[in-house]
PyMOL Python script that loads the backbone (N, CA, C, O; Angstrom):
from pymol import cmd

cmd.read_pdbstr("""\
ATOM      1  N   MET A   1    -107.330 -76.472 109.455  1.00  0.00           N
ATOM      2  CA  MET A   1    -107.738 -75.105 109.689  1.00  0.00           C
ATOM      3  C   MET A   1    -107.365 -74.694 111.110  1.00  0.00           C
ATOM      4  O   MET A   1    -107.613 -75.431 112.064  1.00  0.00           O
ATOM      5  N   LYS A   2    -106.782 -73.542 111.238  1.00  0.00           N
ATOM      6  CA  LYS A   2    -106.328 -73.058 112.526  1.00  0.00           C
ATOM      7  C   LYS A   2    -107.515 -72.538 113.349  1.00  0.00           C
ATOM      8  O   LYS A   2    -108.353 -71.787 112.851  1.00  0.00           O
ATOM      9  N   LYS A   3    -107.565 -72.957 114.624  1.00  0.00           N
ATOM     10  CA  LYS A   3    -108.645 -72.508 115.504  1.00  0.00           C
ATOM     11  C   LYS A   3    -108.399 -71.064 115.938  1.00  0.00           C
ATOM     12  O   LYS A   3    -107.262 -70.642 116.145  1.00  0.00           O
ATOM     13  N   LYS A   4    -109.482 -70.331 116.067  1.00  0.00           N
ATOM     14  CA  LYS A   4    -109.420 -68.937 116.474  1.00  0.00           C
ATOM     15  C   LYS A   4    -109.172 -68.841 117.979  1.00  0.00           C
ATOM     16  O   LYS A   4    -109.838 -69.509 118.770  1.00  0.00           O
ATOM     17  N   ARG A   5    -108.215 -68.011 118.362  1.00  0.00           N
ATOM     18  CA  ARG A   5    -107.984 -67.747 119.780  1.00  0.00           C
ATOM     19  C   ARG A   5    -109.017 -66.731 120.239  1.00  0.00           C
ATOM     20  O   ARG A   5    -109.307 -65.758 119.543  1.00  0.00           O
ATOM     21  N   ARG A   6    -109.568 -66.976 121.425  1.00  0.00           N
ATOM     22  CA  ARG A   6    -110.596 -66.086 121.926  1.00  0.00           C
ATOM     23  C   ARG A   6    -110.485 -65.947 123.437  1.00  0.00           C
ATOM     24  O   ARG A   6    -109.814 -66.737 124.101  1.00  0.00           O
ATOM     25  N   TYR A   7    -111.140 -64.952 123.958  1.00  0.00           N
ATOM     26  CA  TYR A   7    -111.213 -64.733 125.396  1.00  0.00           C
ATOM     27  C   TYR A   7    -112.612 -65.105 125.867  1.00  0.00           C
ATOM     28  O   TYR A   7    -113.601 -64.826 125.189  1.00  0.00           O
ATOM     29  N   LEU A   8    -112.683 -65.729 127.023  1.00  0.00           N
ATOM     30  CA  LEU A   8    -113.964 -66.140 127.598  1.00  0.00           C
ATOM     31  C   LEU A   8    -114.089 -65.487 128.967  1.00  0.00           C
ATOM     32  O   LEU A   8    -113.142 -65.491 129.753  1.00  0.00           O
ATOM     33  N   THR A   9    -115.255 -64.930 129.248  1.00  0.00           N
ATOM     34  CA  THR A   9    -115.461 -64.212 130.503  1.00  0.00           C
ATOM     35  C   THR A   9    -116.639 -64.788 131.263  1.00  0.00           C
ATOM     36  O   THR A   9    -117.692 -65.082 130.696  1.00  0.00           O
ATOM     37  N   ALA A  10    -116.431 -64.940 132.571  1.00  0.00           N
ATOM     38  CA  ALA A  10    -117.479 -65.373 133.487  1.00  0.00           C
ATOM     39  C   ALA A  10    -117.771 -64.223 134.437  1.00  0.00           C
ATOM     40  O   ALA A  10    -116.850 -63.615 134.981  1.00  0.00           O
ATOM     41  N   THR A  11    -119.043 -63.923 134.639  1.00  0.00           N
ATOM     42  CA  THR A  11    -119.441 -62.903 135.611  1.00  0.00           C
ATOM     43  C   THR A  11    -120.292 -63.587 136.675  1.00  0.00           C
ATOM     44  O   THR A  11    -121.383 -64.083 136.394  1.00  0.00           O
ATOM     45  N   MET A  12    -119.775 -63.602 137.897  1.00  0.00           N
ATOM     46  CA  MET A  12    -120.456 -64.277 138.997  1.00  0.00           C
ATOM     47  C   MET A  12    -121.549 -63.379 139.578  1.00  0.00           C
ATOM     48  O   MET A  12    -121.563 -62.173 139.333  1.00  0.00           O
ATOM     49  N   ALA A  13    -122.456 -63.967 140.343  1.00  0.00           N
ATOM     50  CA  ALA A  13    -123.578 -63.235 140.924  1.00  0.00           C
ATOM     51  C   ALA A  13    -123.112 -62.110 141.847  1.00  0.00           C
ATOM     52  O   ALA A  13    -123.795 -61.095 141.978  1.00  0.00           O
ATOM     53  N   ASP A  14    -121.952 -62.284 142.487  1.00  0.00           N
ATOM     54  CA  ASP A  14    -121.452 -61.254 143.400  1.00  0.00           C
ATOM     55  C   ASP A  14    -120.668 -60.158 142.680  1.00  0.00           C
ATOM     56  O   ASP A  14    -120.115 -59.266 143.324  1.00  0.00           O
ATOM     57  N   GLY A  15    -120.619 -60.221 141.331  1.00  0.00           N
ATOM     58  CA  GLY A  15    -119.930 -59.201 140.552  1.00  0.00           C
ATOM     59  C   GLY A  15    -118.503 -59.545 140.167  1.00  0.00           C
ATOM     60  O   GLY A  15    -117.894 -58.830 139.371  1.00  0.00           O
ATOM     61  N   TYR A  16    -117.951 -60.629 140.715  1.00  0.00           N
ATOM     62  CA  TYR A  16    -116.597 -61.046 140.366  1.00  0.00           C
ATOM     63  C   TYR A  16    -116.558 -61.433 138.897  1.00  0.00           C
ATOM     64  O   TYR A  16    -117.438 -62.142 138.408  1.00  0.00           O
ATOM     65  N   VAL A  17    -115.525 -60.959 138.191  1.00  0.00           N
ATOM     66  CA  VAL A  17    -115.372 -61.260 136.767  1.00  0.00           C
ATOM     67  C   VAL A  17    -114.056 -61.997 136.561  1.00  0.00           C
ATOM     68  O   VAL A  17    -113.010 -61.551 137.034  1.00  0.00           O
ATOM     69  N   LYS A  18    -114.106 -63.120 135.858  1.00  0.00           N
ATOM     70  CA  LYS A  18    -112.921 -63.920 135.550  1.00  0.00           C
ATOM     71  C   LYS A  18    -112.830 -64.050 134.040  1.00  0.00           C
ATOM     72  O   LYS A  18    -113.787 -64.469 133.390  1.00  0.00           O
ATOM     73  N   THR A  19    -111.671 -63.690 133.477  1.00  0.00           N
ATOM     74  CA  THR A  19    -111.452 -63.830 132.037  1.00  0.00           C
ATOM     75  C   THR A  19    -110.406 -64.907 131.806  1.00  0.00           C
ATOM     76  O   THR A  19    -109.366 -64.930 132.464  1.00  0.00           O
ATOM     77  N   ILE A  20    -110.688 -65.784 130.880  1.00  0.00           N
ATOM     78  CA  ILE A  20    -109.811 -66.895 130.514  1.00  0.00           C
ATOM     79  C   ILE A  20    -109.358 -66.665 129.083  1.00  0.00           C
ATOM     80  O   ILE A  20    -110.175 -66.376 128.208  1.00  0.00           O
ATOM     81  N   GLY A  21    -108.065 -66.791 128.841  1.00  0.00           N
ATOM     82  CA  GLY A  21    -107.613 -66.693 127.461  1.00  0.00           C
ATOM     83  C   GLY A  21    -106.348 -65.890 127.308  1.00  0.00           C
ATOM     84  O   GLY A  21    -105.815 -65.327 128.265  1.00  0.00           O
ATOM     85  N   PRO A  22    -105.890 -65.853 126.097  1.00  0.00           N
ATOM     86  CA  PRO A  22    -106.535 -66.390 124.898  1.00  0.00           C
ATOM     87  C   PRO A  22    -106.484 -67.918 124.867  1.00  0.00           C
ATOM     88  O   PRO A  22    -105.510 -68.531 125.304  1.00  0.00           O
ATOM     89  N   THR A  23    -107.536 -68.506 124.351  1.00  0.00           N
ATOM     90  CA  THR A  23    -107.643 -69.963 124.296  1.00  0.00           C
ATOM     91  C   THR A  23    -108.330 -70.403 123.011  1.00  0.00           C
ATOM     92  O   THR A  23    -109.109 -69.659 122.414  1.00  0.00           O
ATOM     93  N   THR A  24    -108.027 -71.610 122.607  1.00  0.00           N
ATOM     94  CA  THR A  24    -108.740 -72.224 121.481  1.00  0.00           C
ATOM     95  C   THR A  24    -109.646 -73.346 121.983  1.00  0.00           C
ATOM     96  O   THR A  24    -110.369 -73.964 121.202  1.00  0.00           O
ATOM     97  N   ASP A  25    -109.602 -73.607 123.303  1.00  0.00           N
ATOM     98  CA  ASP A  25    -110.433 -74.668 123.886  1.00  0.00           C
ATOM     99  C   ASP A  25    -111.909 -74.295 123.847  1.00  0.00           C
ATOM    100  O   ASP A  25    -112.262 -73.116 123.808  1.00  0.00           O
ATOM    101  N   SER A  26    -112.751 -75.296 123.858  1.00  0.00           N
ATOM    102  CA  SER A  26    -114.194 -75.098 123.743  1.00  0.00           C
ATOM    103  C   SER A  26    -114.883 -75.080 125.112  1.00  0.00           C
ATOM    104  O   SER A  26    -115.877 -75.776 125.319  1.00  0.00           O
ATOM    105  N   PHE A  27    -114.356 -74.291 126.034  1.00  0.00           N
ATOM    106  CA  PHE A  27    -114.977 -74.191 127.352  1.00  0.00           C
ATOM    107  C   PHE A  27    -116.301 -73.442 127.248  1.00  0.00           C
ATOM    108  O   PHE A  27    -116.419 -72.473 126.497  1.00  0.00           O
ATOM    109  N   THR A  28    -117.295 -73.897 128.006  1.00  0.00           N
ATOM    110  CA  THR A  28    -118.612 -73.254 127.986  1.00  0.00           C
ATOM    111  C   THR A  28    -119.042 -72.732 129.352  1.00  0.00           C
ATOM    112  O   THR A  28    -119.883 -71.837 129.431  1.00  0.00           O
ATOM    113  N   HIS A  29    -118.470 -73.286 130.444  1.00  0.00           N
ATOM    114  CA  HIS A  29    -118.903 -72.909 131.782  1.00  0.00           C
ATOM    115  C   HIS A  29    -117.699 -72.745 132.725  1.00  0.00           C
ATOM    116  O   HIS A  29    -116.652 -73.367 132.546  1.00  0.00           O
ATOM    117  N   TYR A  30    -117.890 -71.894 133.722  1.00  0.00           N
ATOM    118  CA  TYR A  30    -116.906 -71.621 134.760  1.00  0.00           C
ATOM    119  C   TYR A  30    -117.533 -72.021 136.084  1.00  0.00           C
ATOM    120  O   TYR A  30    -118.701 -71.726 136.335  1.00  0.00           O
ATOM    121  N   TRP A  31    -116.761 -72.695 136.935  1.00  0.00           N
ATOM    122  CA  TRP A  31    -117.269 -73.062 138.253  1.00  0.00           C
ATOM    123  C   TRP A  31    -116.336 -72.508 139.317  1.00  0.00           C
ATOM    124  O   TRP A  31    -115.134 -72.351 139.103  1.00  0.00           O
ATOM    125  N   ARG A  32    -116.934 -72.212 140.486  1.00  0.00           N
ATOM    126  CA  ARG A  32    -116.149 -71.644 141.584  1.00  0.00           C
ATOM    127  C   ARG A  32    -116.664 -72.201 142.901  1.00  0.00           C
ATOM    128  O   ARG A  32    -117.869 -72.319 143.122  1.00  0.00           O
ATOM    129  N   ILE A  33    -115.717 -72.540 143.768  1.00  0.00           N
ATOM    130  CA  ILE A  33    -116.029 -72.972 145.134  1.00  0.00           C
ATOM    131  C   ILE A  33    -115.399 -71.946 146.071  1.00  0.00           C
ATOM    132  O   ILE A  33    -114.196 -71.694 146.009  1.00  0.00           O
ATOM    133  N   VAL A  34    -116.214 -71.359 146.932  1.00  0.00           N
ATOM    134  CA  VAL A  34    -115.704 -70.467 147.972  1.00  0.00           C
ATOM    135  C   VAL A  34    -115.898 -71.203 149.286  1.00  0.00           C
ATOM    136  O   VAL A  34    -117.018 -71.355 149.773  1.00  0.00           O
ATOM    137  N   ALA A  35    -114.783 -71.658 149.852  1.00  0.00           N
ATOM    138  CA  ALA A  35    -114.823 -72.469 151.068  1.00  0.00           C
ATOM    139  C   ALA A  35    -114.597 -71.596 152.292  1.00  0.00           C
ATOM    140  O   ALA A  35    -113.680 -70.775 152.323  1.00  0.00           O
ATOM    141  N   GLU A  36    -115.438 -71.779 153.295  1.00  0.00           N
ATOM    142  CA  GLU A  36    -115.278 -71.077 154.559  1.00  0.00           C
ATOM    143  C   GLU A  36    -114.528 -72.006 155.516  1.00  0.00           C
ATOM    144  O   GLU A  36    -115.025 -73.069 155.887  1.00  0.00           O
ATOM    145  N   LEU A  37    -113.329 -71.584 155.906  1.00  0.00           N
ATOM    146  CA  LEU A  37    -112.483 -72.407 156.765  1.00  0.00           C
ATOM    147  C   LEU A  37    -112.850 -72.229 158.234  1.00  0.00           C
ATOM    148  O   LEU A  37    -113.527 -71.269 158.601  1.00  0.00           O
ATOM    149  N   GLU A  38    -112.403 -73.151 159.063  1.00  0.00           N
ATOM    150  CA  GLU A  38    -112.688 -73.110 160.505  1.00  0.00           C
ATOM    151  C   GLU A  38    -112.160 -71.833 161.156  1.00  0.00           C
ATOM    152  O   GLU A  38    -112.755 -71.345 162.117  1.00  0.00           O
ATOM    153  N   ASN A  39    -111.052 -71.283 160.650  1.00  0.00           N
ATOM    154  CA  ASN A  39    -110.458 -70.081 161.249  1.00  0.00           C
ATOM    155  C   ASN A  39    -111.099 -68.781 160.749  1.00  0.00           C
ATOM    156  O   ASN A  39    -110.624 -67.690 161.066  1.00  0.00           O
ATOM    157  N   GLY A  40    -112.180 -68.900 159.966  1.00  0.00           N
ATOM    158  CA  GLY A  40    -112.886 -67.721 159.481  1.00  0.00           C
ATOM    159  C   GLY A  40    -112.407 -67.203 158.132  1.00  0.00           C
ATOM    160  O   GLY A  40    -113.052 -66.344 157.532  1.00  0.00           O
ATOM    161  N   LYS A  41    -111.289 -67.715 157.657  1.00  0.00           N
ATOM    162  CA  LYS A  41    -110.774 -67.304 156.351  1.00  0.00           C
ATOM    163  C   LYS A  41    -111.511 -68.056 155.244  1.00  0.00           C
ATOM    164  O   LYS A  41    -112.254 -69.002 155.505  1.00  0.00           O
ATOM    165  N   THR A  42    -111.292 -67.619 154.016  1.00  0.00           N
ATOM    166  CA  THR A  42    -111.894 -68.314 152.878  1.00  0.00           C
ATOM    167  C   THR A  42    -110.809 -68.754 151.912  1.00  0.00           C
ATOM    168  O   THR A  42    -109.733 -68.160 151.842  1.00  0.00           O
ATOM    169  N   GLU A  43    -111.112 -69.795 151.178  1.00  0.00           N
ATOM    170  CA  GLU A  43    -110.263 -70.286 150.094  1.00  0.00           C
ATOM    171  C   GLU A  43    -111.136 -70.403 148.865  1.00  0.00           C
ATOM    172  O   GLU A  43    -112.301 -70.792 148.956  1.00  0.00           O
ATOM    173  N   VAL A  44    -110.574 -70.064 147.708  1.00  0.00           N
ATOM    174  CA  VAL A  44    -111.329 -70.120 146.468  1.00  0.00           C
ATOM    175  C   VAL A  44    -110.678 -71.128 145.526  1.00  0.00           C
ATOM    176  O   VAL A  44    -109.463 -71.123 145.330  1.00  0.00           O
ATOM    177  N   PHE A  45    -111.510 -71.990 144.948  1.00  0.00           N
ATOM    178  CA  PHE A  45    -111.088 -72.965 143.953  1.00  0.00           C
ATOM    179  C   PHE A  45    -111.946 -72.723 142.720  1.00  0.00           C
ATOM    180  O   PHE A  45    -113.137 -72.441 142.846  1.00  0.00           O
ATOM    181  N   TRP A  46    -111.368 -72.827 141.545  1.00  0.00           N
ATOM    182  CA  TRP A  46    -112.147 -72.559 140.338  1.00  0.00           C
ATOM    183  C   TRP A  46    -111.626 -73.393 139.175  1.00  0.00           C
ATOM    184  O   TRP A  46    -110.542 -73.975 139.220  1.00  0.00           O
ATOM    185  N   GLY A  47    -112.441 -73.423 138.145  1.00  0.00           N
ATOM    186  CA  GLY A  47    -112.052 -74.125 136.929  1.00  0.00           C
ATOM    187  C   GLY A  47    -113.060 -73.851 135.835  1.00  0.00           C
ATOM    188  O   GLY A  47    -114.031 -73.120 136.030  1.00  0.00           O
ATOM    189  N   HIS A  48    -112.817 -74.445 134.687  1.00  0.00           N
ATOM    190  CA  HIS A  48    -113.736 -74.283 133.566  1.00  0.00           C
ATOM    191  C   HIS A  48    -114.005 -75.659 132.979  1.00  0.00           C
ATOM    192  O   HIS A  48    -113.221 -76.594 133.139  1.00  0.00           O
ATOM    193  N   ALA A  49    -115.136 -75.753 132.294  1.00  0.00           N
ATOM    194  CA  ALA A  49    -115.583 -77.048 131.781  1.00  0.00           C
ATOM    195  C   ALA A  49    -116.110 -76.898 130.365  1.00  0.00           C
ATOM    196  O   ALA A  49    -116.441 -75.798 129.922  1.00  0.00           O
ATOM    197  N   ARG A  50    -116.183 -78.010 129.670  1.00  0.00           N
ATOM    198  CA  ARG A  50    -116.649 -78.011 128.282  1.00  0.00           C
ATOM    199  C   ARG A  50    -118.157 -78.213 128.152  1.00  0.00           C
ATOM    200  O   ARG A  50    -118.694 -78.249 127.045  1.00  0.00           O
ATOM    201  N   SER A  51    -118.841 -78.346 129.308  1.00  0.00           N
ATOM    202  CA  SER A  51    -120.303 -78.472 129.288  1.00  0.00           C
ATOM    203  C   SER A  51    -120.833 -78.170 130.677  1.00  0.00           C
ATOM    204  O   SER A  51    -120.089 -78.197 131.657  1.00  0.00           O
ATOM    205  N   LEU A  52    -122.119 -77.884 130.754  1.00  0.00           N
ATOM    206  CA  LEU A  52    -122.755 -77.661 132.046  1.00  0.00           C
ATOM    207  C   LEU A  52    -122.724 -78.944 132.873  1.00  0.00           C
ATOM    208  O   LEU A  52    -122.498 -78.902 134.082  1.00  0.00           O
ATOM    209  N   ALA A  53    -122.948 -80.068 132.228  1.00  0.00           N
ATOM    210  CA  ALA A  53    -122.927 -81.357 132.935  1.00  0.00           C
ATOM    211  C   ALA A  53    -121.554 -81.616 133.555  1.00  0.00           C
ATOM    212  O   ALA A  53    -121.461 -82.081 134.692  1.00  0.00           O
ATOM    213  N   GLU A  54    -120.490 -81.315 132.810  1.00  0.00           N
ATOM    214  CA  GLU A  54    -119.133 -81.503 133.337  1.00  0.00           C
ATOM    215  C   GLU A  54    -118.909 -80.600 134.546  1.00  0.00           C
ATOM    216  O   GLU A  54    -118.322 -81.036 135.537  1.00  0.00           O
ATOM    217  N   ALA A  55    -119.361 -79.360 134.483  1.00  0.00           N
ATOM    218  CA  ALA A  55    -119.199 -78.427 135.597  1.00  0.00           C
ATOM    219  C   ALA A  55    -119.988 -78.910 136.821  1.00  0.00           C
ATOM    220  O   ALA A  55    -119.500 -78.826 137.947  1.00  0.00           O
ATOM    221  N   ARG A  56    -121.196 -79.412 136.601  1.00  0.00           N
ATOM    222  CA  ARG A  56    -122.029 -79.897 137.716  1.00  0.00           C
ATOM    223  C   ARG A  56    -121.386 -81.069 138.441  1.00  0.00           C
ATOM    224  O   ARG A  56    -121.595 -81.253 139.640  1.00  0.00           O
ATOM    225  N   ARG A  57    -120.605 -81.859 137.719  1.00  0.00           N
ATOM    226  CA  ARG A  57    -119.946 -83.020 138.337  1.00  0.00           C
ATOM    227  C   ARG A  57    -118.868 -82.616 139.342  1.00  0.00           C
ATOM    228  O   ARG A  57    -118.351 -83.478 140.052  1.00  0.00           O
ATOM    229  N   LYS A  58    -118.519 -81.349 139.422  1.00  0.00           N
ATOM    230  CA  LYS A  58    -117.516 -80.877 140.392  1.00  0.00           C
ATOM    231  C   LYS A  58    -118.118 -80.725 141.788  1.00  0.00           C
ATOM    232  O   LYS A  58    -117.381 -80.625 142.769  1.00  0.00           O
ATOM    233  N   ARG A  59    -119.435 -80.706 141.888  1.00  0.00           N
ATOM    234  CA  ARG A  59    -120.072 -80.493 143.190  1.00  0.00           C
ATOM    235  C   ARG A  59    -119.804 -81.651 144.166  1.00  0.00           C
ATOM    236  O   ARG A  59    -119.493 -81.407 145.332  1.00  0.00           O
ATOM    237  N   ALA A  60    -119.917 -82.874 143.718  1.00  0.00           N
ATOM    238  CA  ALA A  60    -119.696 -84.025 144.609  1.00  0.00           C
ATOM    239  C   ALA A  60    -118.284 -84.017 145.196  1.00  0.00           C
ATOM    240  O   ALA A  60    -118.136 -84.217 146.401  1.00  0.00           O
ATOM    241  N   PRO A  61    -117.234 -83.792 144.385  1.00  0.00           N
ATOM    242  CA  PRO A  61    -115.903 -83.703 144.980  1.00  0.00           C
ATOM    243  C   PRO A  61    -115.770 -82.522 145.958  1.00  0.00           C
ATOM    244  O   PRO A  61    -114.998 -82.596 146.915  1.00  0.00           O
ATOM    245  N   ALA A  62    -116.515 -81.445 145.720  1.00  0.00           N
ATOM    246  CA  ALA A  62    -116.479 -80.300 146.643  1.00  0.00           C
ATOM    247  C   ALA A  62    -117.070 -80.693 147.993  1.00  0.00           C
ATOM    248  O   ALA A  62    -116.547 -80.310 149.039  1.00  0.00           O
ATOM    249  N   GLU A  63    -118.156 -81.454 147.968  1.00  0.00           N
ATOM    250  CA  GLU A  63    -118.762 -81.914 149.216  1.00  0.00           C
ATOM    251  C   GLU A  63    -117.808 -82.829 149.974  1.00  0.00           C
ATOM    252  O   GLU A  63    -117.704 -82.749 151.198  1.00  0.00           O
ATOM    253  N   GLU A  64    -117.118 -83.691 149.251  1.00  0.00           N
ATOM    254  CA  GLU A  64    -116.127 -84.584 149.870  1.00  0.00           C
ATOM    255  C   GLU A  64    -114.969 -83.774 150.450  1.00  0.00           C
ATOM    256  O   GLU A  64    -114.506 -84.065 151.552  1.00  0.00           O
ATOM    257  N   ALA A  65    -114.501 -82.770 149.726  1.00  0.00           N
ATOM    258  CA  ALA A  65    -113.414 -81.907 150.214  1.00  0.00           C
ATOM    259  C   ALA A  65    -113.837 -81.171 151.483  1.00  0.00           C
ATOM    260  O   ALA A  65    -113.032 -81.000 152.399  1.00  0.00           O
ATOM    261  N   ALA A  66    -115.091 -80.737 151.539  1.00  0.00           N
ATOM    262  CA  ALA A  66    -115.590 -80.043 152.725  1.00  0.00           C
ATOM    263  C   ALA A  66    -115.504 -80.947 153.957  1.00  0.00           C
ATOM    264  O   ALA A  66    -115.104 -80.511 155.037  1.00  0.00           O
ATOM    265  N   ARG A  67    -115.882 -82.202 153.775  1.00  0.00           N
ATOM    266  CA  ARG A  67    -115.806 -83.155 154.895  1.00  0.00           C
ATOM    267  C   ARG A  67    -114.350 -83.437 155.269  1.00  0.00           C
ATOM    268  O   ARG A  67    -113.990 -83.400 156.446  1.00  0.00           O
ATOM    269  N   MET A  68    -113.519 -83.716 154.272  1.00  0.00           N
ATOM    270  CA  MET A  68    -112.122 -84.086 154.523  1.00  0.00           C
ATOM    271  C   MET A  68    -111.318 -82.942 155.140  1.00  0.00           C
ATOM    272  O   MET A  68    -110.477 -83.171 156.009  1.00  0.00           O
ATOM    273  N   ARG A  69    -111.574 -81.727 154.696  1.00  0.00           N
ATOM    274  CA  ARG A  69    -110.776 -80.589 155.144  1.00  0.00           C
ATOM    275  C   ARG A  69    -111.405 -79.821 156.295  1.00  0.00           C
ATOM    276  O   ARG A  69    -110.803 -78.882 156.816  1.00  0.00           O
ATOM    277  N   GLY A  70    -112.604 -80.208 156.694  1.00  0.00           N
ATOM    278  CA  GLY A  70    -113.240 -79.575 157.833  1.00  0.00           C
ATOM    279  C   GLY A  70    -113.738 -78.158 157.576  1.00  0.00           C
ATOM    280  O   GLY A  70    -113.723 -77.318 158.476  1.00  0.00           O
ATOM    281  N   TRP A  71    -114.179 -77.891 156.351  1.00  0.00           N
ATOM    282  CA  TRP A  71    -114.721 -76.567 156.058  1.00  0.00           C
ATOM    283  C   TRP A  71    -115.987 -76.350 156.864  1.00  0.00           C
ATOM    284  O   TRP A  71    -116.749 -77.290 157.091  1.00  0.00           O
ATOM    285  N   LYS A  72    -116.219 -75.114 157.300  1.00  0.00           N
ATOM    286  CA  LYS A  72    -117.474 -74.767 157.974  1.00  0.00           C
ATOM    287  C   LYS A  72    -118.619 -74.783 156.970  1.00  0.00           C
ATOM    288  O   LYS A  72    -119.756 -75.099 157.319  1.00  0.00           O
ATOM    289  N   GLY A  73    -118.317 -74.445 155.744  1.00  0.00           N
ATOM    290  CA  GLY A  73    -119.311 -74.426 154.684  1.00  0.00           C
ATOM    291  C   GLY A  73    -118.656 -74.016 153.382  1.00  0.00           C
ATOM    292  O   GLY A  73    -117.473 -73.674 153.350  1.00  0.00           O
ATOM    293  N   PHE A  74    -119.431 -74.050 152.307  1.00  0.00           N
ATOM    294  CA  PHE A  74    -118.901 -73.614 151.018  1.00  0.00           C
ATOM    295  C   PHE A  74    -120.039 -73.241 150.087  1.00  0.00           C
ATOM    296  O   PHE A  74    -121.170 -73.705 150.232  1.00  0.00           O
ATOM    297  N   ALA A  75    -119.708 -72.394 149.128  1.00  0.00           N
ATOM    298  CA  ALA A  75    -120.650 -72.024 148.072  1.00  0.00           C
ATOM    299  C   ALA A  75    -120.095 -72.587 146.772  1.00  0.00           C
ATOM    300  O   ALA A  75    -118.910 -72.432 146.473  1.00  0.00           O
ATOM    301  N   PHE A  76    -120.950 -73.236 146.007  1.00  0.00           N
ATOM    302  CA  PHE A  76    -120.556 -73.794 144.713  1.00  0.00           C
ATOM    303  C   PHE A  76    -121.397 -73.098 143.655  1.00  0.00           C
ATOM    304  O   PHE A  76    -122.626 -73.134 143.710  1.00  0.00           O
ATOM    305  N   GLU A  77    -120.736 -72.466 142.691  1.00  0.00           N
ATOM    306  CA  GLU A  77    -121.443 -71.698 141.670  1.00  0.00           C
ATOM    307  C   GLU A  77    -120.948 -72.076 140.279  1.00  0.00           C
ATOM    308  O   GLU A  77    -119.780 -72.409 140.080  1.00  0.00           O
ATOM    309  N   ILE A  78    -121.866 -72.013 139.332  1.00  0.00           N
ATOM    310  CA  ILE A  78    -121.538 -72.255 137.923  1.00  0.00           C
ATOM    311  C   ILE A  78    -122.172 -71.140 137.109  1.00  0.00           C
ATOM    312  O   ILE A  78    -123.334 -70.791 137.314  1.00  0.00           O
ATOM    313  N   VAL A  79    -121.394 -70.580 136.177  1.00  0.00           N
ATOM    314  CA  VAL A  79    -121.950 -69.600 135.236  1.00  0.00           C
ATOM    315  C   VAL A  79    -121.458 -69.933 133.830  1.00  0.00           C
ATOM    316  O   VAL A  79    -120.425 -70.576 133.647  1.00  0.00           O
ATOM    317  N   GLU A  80    -122.219 -69.483 132.860  1.00  0.00           N
ATOM    318  CA  GLU A  80    -121.847 -69.683 131.463  1.00  0.00           C
ATOM    319  C   GLU A  80    -120.749 -68.709 131.081  1.00  0.00           C
ATOM    320  O   GLU A  80    -120.761 -67.550 131.494  1.00  0.00           O
ATOM    321  N   LEU A  81    -119.798 -69.188 130.289  1.00  0.00           N
ATOM    322  CA  LEU A  81    -118.738 -68.329 129.757  1.00  0.00           C
ATOM    323  C   LEU A  81    -119.243 -67.618 128.506  1.00  0.00           C
ATOM    324  O   LEU A  81    -119.971 -68.195 127.698  1.00  0.00           O
ATOM    325  N   VAL A  82    -118.844 -66.356 128.360  1.00  0.00           N
ATOM    326  CA  VAL A  82    -119.246 -65.550 127.220  1.00  0.00           C
ATOM    327  C   VAL A  82    -117.985 -65.098 126.488  1.00  0.00           C
ATOM    328  O   VAL A  82    -117.031 -64.634 127.112  1.00  0.00           O
ATOM    329  N   GLU A  83    -117.987 -65.235 125.172  1.00  0.00           N
ATOM    330  CA  GLU A  83    -116.834 -64.788 124.395  1.00  0.00           C
ATOM    331  C   GLU A  83    -116.779 -63.260 124.413  1.00  0.00           C
ATOM    332  O   GLU A  83    -117.777 -62.581 124.173  1.00  0.00           O
ATOM    333  N   THR A  84    -115.579 -62.738 124.705  1.00  0.00           N
ATOM    334  CA  THR A  84    -115.387 -61.290 124.781  1.00  0.00           C
ATOM    335  C   THR A  84    -114.214 -60.876 123.911  1.00  0.00           C
ATOM    336  O   THR A  84    -113.315 -61.678 123.657  1.00  0.00           O
ATOM    337  N   PRO A  85    -114.213 -59.617 123.447  1.00  0.00           N
ATOM    338  CA  PRO A  85    -113.091 -59.151 122.625  1.00  0.00           C
ATOM    339  C   PRO A  85    -111.793 -59.074 123.425  1.00  0.00           C
ATOM    340  O   PRO A  85    -111.815 -58.928 124.647  1.00  0.00           O
ATOM    341  N   ALA A  86    -110.676 -59.174 122.731  1.00  0.00           N
ATOM    342  CA  ALA A  86    -109.349 -59.170 123.376  1.00  0.00           C
ATOM    343  C   ALA A  86    -109.051 -57.902 124.119  1.00  0.00           C
ATOM    344  O   ALA A  86    -107.976 -57.767 124.704  1.00  0.00           O
TER     345      ALA A  86
END
""", "prot")
cmd.dss("prot")
cmd.show_as("cartoon", "prot")
cmd.util.cbc("prot")
cmd.orient("prot")
């Protein structure tokens, strides 16, 4: 049986909206790291996961990246993906 292609949307607390798709993957959560660099600029890293637990496991590598890259700080956020029409 052919899997249905769908669009998945994440809406972050700051109002940023990210749409993924079309996809047949079973992603359930979106994660985002907003890193504050030493020069005052920001860098954004993001991804999607097949479970909340999988998304939460991205936090430890983010903390390690902050130390290795000398970030002043970072915000790590996870939101649930919602299926949206094409």
